[in-house]
C-alpha positions as CSV (number, residue, x, y, z in Angstrom):
1,M,49.8,-8.5,190.9
2,V,48.2,-11.3,193.0
3,D,50.7,-14.0,193.9
4,R,48.7,-17.2,193.6
5,P,49.9,-20.5,195.1
6,N,50.9,-23.5,192.9
7,K,51.3,-21.4,189.8
8,P,53.4,-23.2,187.1
9,S,57.0,-22.4,187.0
10,A,58.5,-20.6,184.0
11,I,60.0,-22.8,181.3
12,T,63.7,-22.2,181.2
13,P,65.7,-22.0,177.9
14,S,67.4,-25.3,178.9
15,Q,64.0,-27.0,179.1
16,L,63.0,-25.6,175.7
17,S,66.2,-26.9,174.2
18,L,65.2,-30.5,175.3
19,Q,61.9,-30.4,173.4
20,P,61.7,-31.8,169.9
21,Q,61.8,-29.1,167.2
22,V,59.4,-29.2,164.3
23,D,59.7,-26.8,161.3
24,I,57.9,-26.3,158.0
25,T,60.1,-25.2,155.1
26,H,59.7,-21.7,153.7
27,D,58.0,-23.1,150.6
28,S,55.6,-25.2,152.8
29,S,56.7,-28.4,150.9
30,R,58.3,-30.3,153.8
31,V,58.0,-30.9,157.5
32,V,61.2,-31.5,159.5
33,A,61.4,-32.7,163.0
34,K,64.6,-33.0,165.2
35,L,65.1,-34.4,168.7
36,A,67.4,-32.7,171.2
37,T,69.7,-35.7,170.8
38,G,70.1,-35.0,167.0
39,E,67.9,-37.6,165.5
40,S,65.7,-36.2,162.7
41,V,63.0,-37.0,160.1
42,E,61.9,-35.1,157.0
43,I,58.5,-35.6,155.3
44,L,57.6,-34.2,151.9
45,L,53.9,-33.2,151.8
46,Y,53.7,-34.5,148.3
47,G,52.9,-38.1,148.9
48,A,53.5,-37.7,152.7
49,T,56.8,-39.3,151.7
50,V,59.5,-39.7,154.4
51,T,62.6,-38.6,152.5
52,S,65.1,-38.6,155.4
53,W,65.5,-40.5,158.7
54,K,68.7,-40.0,160.7
55,S,69.5,-41.9,163.8
56,H,72.4,-42.1,166.3
57,Q,72.5,-38.4,167.1
58,G,71.8,-37.6,163.5
59,K,75.0,-39.3,162.2
60,H,73.4,-42.2,160.3
61,Q,71.1,-41.8,157.3
62,N,68.8,-44.8,157.2
63,L,66.9,-44.2,154.0
64,W,68.1,-44.3,150.4
65,V,66.8,-41.6,148.0
66,S,67.9,-41.5,144.4
67,K,70.0,-38.5,143.3
68,A,67.6,-38.2,140.4
69,A,64.4,-38.2,142.5
70,T,62.0,-35.3,141.9
71,F,60.5,-33.3,144.8
72,D,58.4,-30.9,142.8
73,G,55.2,-33.0,142.8
74,S,55.6,-34.0,139.1
75,K,56.0,-37.7,140.0
76,P,56.4,-39.9,143.0
77,V,59.7,-39.8,144.9
78,R,62.2,-42.6,144.1
79,G,63.3,-43.6,147.6
80,G,62.4,-42.8,151.2
81,I,59.1,-44.3,152.3
82,P,56.4,-43.8,149.6
83,V,52.8,-44.6,150.8
84,V,51.0,-47.1,148.6
85,F,47.2,-46.9,148.7
86,P,44.6,-48.1,147.7
87,V,46.2,-50.6,145.3
88,F,49.6,-52.3,145.2
89,G,51.3,-52.6,141.8
90,P,49.4,-52.4,138.6
91,P,45.7,-52.4,139.3
92,P,43.9,-55.7,138.4
93,P,41.4,-55.6,135.6
94,N,37.7,-55.6,136.5
95,H,38.3,-54.2,140.0
96,A,37.2,-50.9,141.6
97,T,40.8,-49.8,141.5
98,S,41.4,-50.8,137.8
99,K,41.5,-47.2,136.5
100,L,44.0,-45.9,139.0
101,P,47.8,-45.6,138.3
102,Q,50.2,-48.2,139.7
103,H,50.4,-48.1,143.5
104,G,47.3,-45.9,143.6
105,F,47.1,-42.2,144.4
106,A,48.5,-41.6,148.0
107,R,52.1,-41.3,146.9
108,N,51.3,-38.7,144.2
109,S,48.8,-36.5,146.0
110,K,49.6,-33.5,148.3
111,W,48.8,-34.3,151.9
112,E,47.9,-31.8,154.7
113,F,50.1,-31.4,157.8
114,L,47.7,-31.8,160.7
115,G,50.1,-31.0,163.5
116,K,52.5,-32.4,166.0
117,S,52.2,-34.0,169.5
118,S,54.5,-35.7,172.0
119,S,54.1,-39.4,172.3
120,E,54.8,-40.2,175.9
121,S,52.9,-43.5,175.9
122,G,53.9,-44.5,172.4
123,A,55.7,-47.7,171.5
124,I,59.0,-46.0,170.8
125,S,59.4,-43.6,173.8
126,K,62.2,-44.6,176.1
127,S,61.9,-41.9,178.8
128,G,58.1,-41.8,179.1
129,K,58.4,-38.0,179.4
130,G,57.6,-37.1,175.9
131,D,60.9,-35.3,175.3
132,D,62.5,-38.1,173.4
133,C,59.9,-38.5,170.6
134,V,57.5,-36.5,168.5
135,K,54.5,-37.5,166.4
136,L,53.6,-35.8,163.2
137,D,50.2,-36.3,161.6
138,F,49.3,-35.9,157.9
139,G,45.9,-36.2,156.3
140,L,44.5,-37.0,152.8
141,F,40.9,-36.7,151.9
142,P,38.9,-36.8,148.6
143,S,39.0,-33.0,148.3
144,A,42.8,-33.2,147.7
145,L,42.6,-35.7,144.9
146,S,42.9,-34.8,141.3
147,A,39.7,-35.0,139.2
148,D,41.0,-38.1,137.4
149,H,41.7,-39.9,140.7
150,K,38.4,-39.0,142.2
151,Q,36.6,-40.2,139.1
152,A,38.7,-43.5,139.1
153,W,38.0,-44.2,142.8
154,P,34.9,-42.2,143.8
155,H,34.8,-43.3,147.5
156,E,34.5,-41.2,150.6
157,F,37.5,-41.9,152.7
158,G,39.9,-40.3,155.2
159,L,43.6,-41.2,155.6
160,I,45.6,-40.2,158.6
161,Y,49.4,-41.0,158.4
162,S,51.3,-40.7,161.6
163,V,55.1,-40.5,161.6
164,T,56.7,-40.8,165.1
165,L,60.4,-40.1,165.6
166,G,62.2,-41.6,168.5
167,V,65.7,-42.2,169.6
168,D,67.1,-44.6,166.9
169,S,63.6,-45.6,165.9
170,L,60.8,-44.5,163.6
171,Q,57.1,-45.5,163.6
172,T,54.8,-45.0,160.6
173,M,51.1,-45.8,160.9
174,L,48.3,-45.4,158.4
175,N,44.7,-45.0,159.5
176,V,42.1,-45.7,156.9
177,R,38.5,-44.7,157.5
178,N,35.4,-45.3,155.2
179,E,33.6,-42.0,155.5
180,G,30.8,-43.1,153.2
181,K,27.9,-45.5,153.2
182,E,29.1,-48.0,150.6
183,S,31.9,-50.5,151.4
184,F,35.3,-50.4,149.6
185,E,38.3,-52.6,149.3
186,F,41.9,-51.5,149.4
187,Q,45.5,-52.6,149.7
188,M,48.2,-50.6,151.5
189,L,52.0,-50.8,151.7
190,L,54.9,-48.7,153.1
191,H,57.5,-48.9,150.4
192,T,60.6,-48.4,152.5
193,Y,64.0,-47.9,150.8
194,F,66.6,-48.8,153.4
195,A,70.2,-47.5,153.0
196,I,72.7,-50.3,153.4
197,E,76.5,-50.5,153.0
198,D,76.8,-53.4,150.6
199,I,74.1,-55.6,149.1
200,G,76.6,-58.4,148.9
201,K,77.0,-58.4,152.7
202,T,73.3,-57.9,153.5
203,T,70.7,-60.5,154.5
204,V,67.1,-60.5,155.6
205,N,66.1,-62.6,158.5
206,G,62.7,-63.6,159.9
207,L,61.2,-65.1,156.7
208,M,62.2,-68.8,156.9
209,G,59.3,-71.1,156.1
210,V,57.1,-68.3,154.8
211,E,55.5,-68.7,151.4
212,Y,56.2,-65.9,148.9
213,I,55.1,-65.0,145.4
214,D,58.2,-64.5,143.2
215,K,57.2,-61.8,140.8
216,F,60.6,-62.2,139.0
217,A,59.7,-65.9,138.2
218,N,56.3,-65.6,136.7
219,H,54.6,-65.2,140.1
220,R,55.6,-68.6,141.2
221,A,54.7,-69.6,144.8
222,T,57.7,-70.7,146.8
223,T,58.5,-71.4,150.4
224,E,61.5,-69.6,151.8
225,P,64.1,-72.2,152.8
226,N,66.7,-69.9,154.2
227,M,67.1,-68.4,157.7
228,A,69.2,-65.6,156.2
229,V,67.9,-64.4,152.8
230,A,70.7,-63.1,150.6
231,I,70.1,-60.8,147.6
232,T,72.1,-62.1,144.6
233,G,70.1,-60.7,141.6
234,E,66.9,-58.9,140.8
235,T,64.5,-59.6,143.6
236,D,60.8,-58.9,143.8
237,R,59.1,-61.2,146.3
238,V,55.8,-60.8,148.2
239,Y,56.1,-62.8,151.5
240,Q,52.6,-63.6,152.8
241,K,51.0,-64.4,156.1
242,I,54.2,-64.0,158.1
243,P,53.6,-65.5,161.5
244,Q,56.2,-63.5,163.5
245,D,56.1,-59.7,163.8
246,T,59.8,-58.8,163.2
247,T,61.9,-58.9,160.1
248,S,65.5,-57.9,160.4
249,I,68.2,-56.6,158.0
250,L,71.7,-57.7,158.8
251,T,75.1,-56.6,157.6
252,G,77.3,-59.6,157.9
253,D,76.3,-61.0,161.3
254,Q,75.5,-57.6,162.8
255,P,71.9,-56.3,163.0
256,R,71.3,-53.1,161.0
257,F,67.5,-52.7,161.1
258,D,64.5,-54.4,162.8
259,I,61.2,-53.9,161.1
260,I,58.3,-54.7,163.3
261,R,54.9,-55.0,161.6
262,D,51.7,-53.8,163.4
263,N,48.5,-55.4,162.1
264,L,50.1,-56.4,158.8
265,S,51.1,-59.9,157.7
266,D,52.8,-59.3,154.3
267,T,56.3,-58.0,153.4
268,V,57.7,-57.2,150.0
269,V,61.5,-57.6,149.4
270,W,62.7,-55.7,146.3
271,N,66.0,-54.8,144.7
272,P,66.2,-53.9,141.0
273,W,69.8,-55.1,140.5
274,K,72.1,-53.9,137.8
275,E,70.1,-54.0,134.5
276,K,66.8,-52.8,135.9
277,A,68.5,-50.0,137.8
278,Q,70.2,-48.8,134.7
279,A,66.9,-48.8,132.8
280,M,65.1,-46.5,135.4
281,P,65.9,-42.9,134.6
282,D,65.2,-41.7,138.2
283,F,67.5,-44.3,139.8
284,E,70.8,-42.6,140.3
285,P,73.6,-43.5,140.6
286,S,72.6,-46.6,138.7
287,D,75.1,-48.7,140.7
288,N,73.3,-47.8,143.9
289,Y,71.3,-51.0,143.8
290,Q,74.3,-52.2,145.9
291,R,73.5,-49.5,148.5
292,M,69.8,-50.0,149.0
293,L,67.2,-52.7,149.8
294,C,63.4,-52.3,150.0
295,V,61.7,-54.2,152.8
296,E,58.1,-53.1,152.6
297,V,55.4,-54.0,155.1
298,G,51.9,-54.1,153.9
299,S,48.5,-55.8,153.3
300,V,48.8,-56.8,149.6
301,A,48.2,-60.5,149.2
302,G,44.5,-59.9,149.3
303,W,42.1,-57.0,150.0
304,Q,41.0,-55.2,153.1
305,K,37.3,-54.4,153.1
306,L,35.8,-51.5,155.1
307,E,32.0,-51.0,155.5
308,G,30.7,-47.5,156.0
309,G,32.1,-45.9,159.2
310,E,34.7,-48.6,159.8
311,T,38.4,-47.9,160.4
312,F,41.6,-49.9,159.7
313,E,45.0,-49.0,161.2
314,A,48.3,-50.6,160.6
315,G,52.0,-49.8,160.1
316,Q,55.5,-50.4,161.3
317,I,58.2,-49.6,163.8
318,M,61.8,-49.5,162.5
319,R,64.7,-49.7,164.8
320,A,68.2,-48.8,163.6
321,H,71.3,-50.5,164.9
322,G,75.0,-50.2,164.3
323,S,76.8,-48.0,161.8
324,G,74.8,-46.3,159.0
325,A,75.2,-46.2,155.3
326,G,75.8,-42.5,155.2
């Protein structure tokens, strides 16, 4: 054997143990990533839905998922982070999305796992060495859509959804590309269900002075007067054109989550409250409206338009603080 100079040294077992671990479940339905420090994320390929995000050495669960949620691909998951595309809410009449189901098709289509990579230069790496974060990429293309969805929205597109796990942080980014020659319009939203300890002690900061559409009050436009927004009943608000990048969830006066928008200016704040939670068969336990709050970044006040060959990318970074809800 020739002994060559400058040959790479062997990787020791201790070095391997420091690398993020990525596994695909035996039924190929989920991808699970875990850092050496214990933080983890789990993504269901159906909908590319993040169904678990644990921070603080894996001790704190940051996402709420209904006990009655289905994971077999028969319907979208109630909880976690469903991906909304290409329309938010019920599709408007006389629009290219009008024949699609509510919230579009991304959350109820099976995505492809494209692979993993380290994210040394990413926005959430602390060490810069690539051993404290891992990026998982998922793809959705027209070939994966049902015949009904393709007929309802017959555009050539490509979606790449990147989920990057870091120490006490999670980044989710959606890249939308128009692969055809004709332009199309779309909306997008990341419908994050945060796990909280007590809705009565929870407030949302970073929205003061922002105009919102109150969907619970006949879509009335209102300007937010409060620095700390308390949730005291059914809430369904679309905050638009938010000037600052960060919205925060607090428990009492202590920060619980920071949600940092990237290339997005809208945020939906939603909680079903008692009566609506009881009326939803997949919301269990029904009193868990007290243990969850949706703060959803998106582009939903209007429409994004892509010409053929153009790309749009946007998303969020979520940072977890303090004690978790579970």
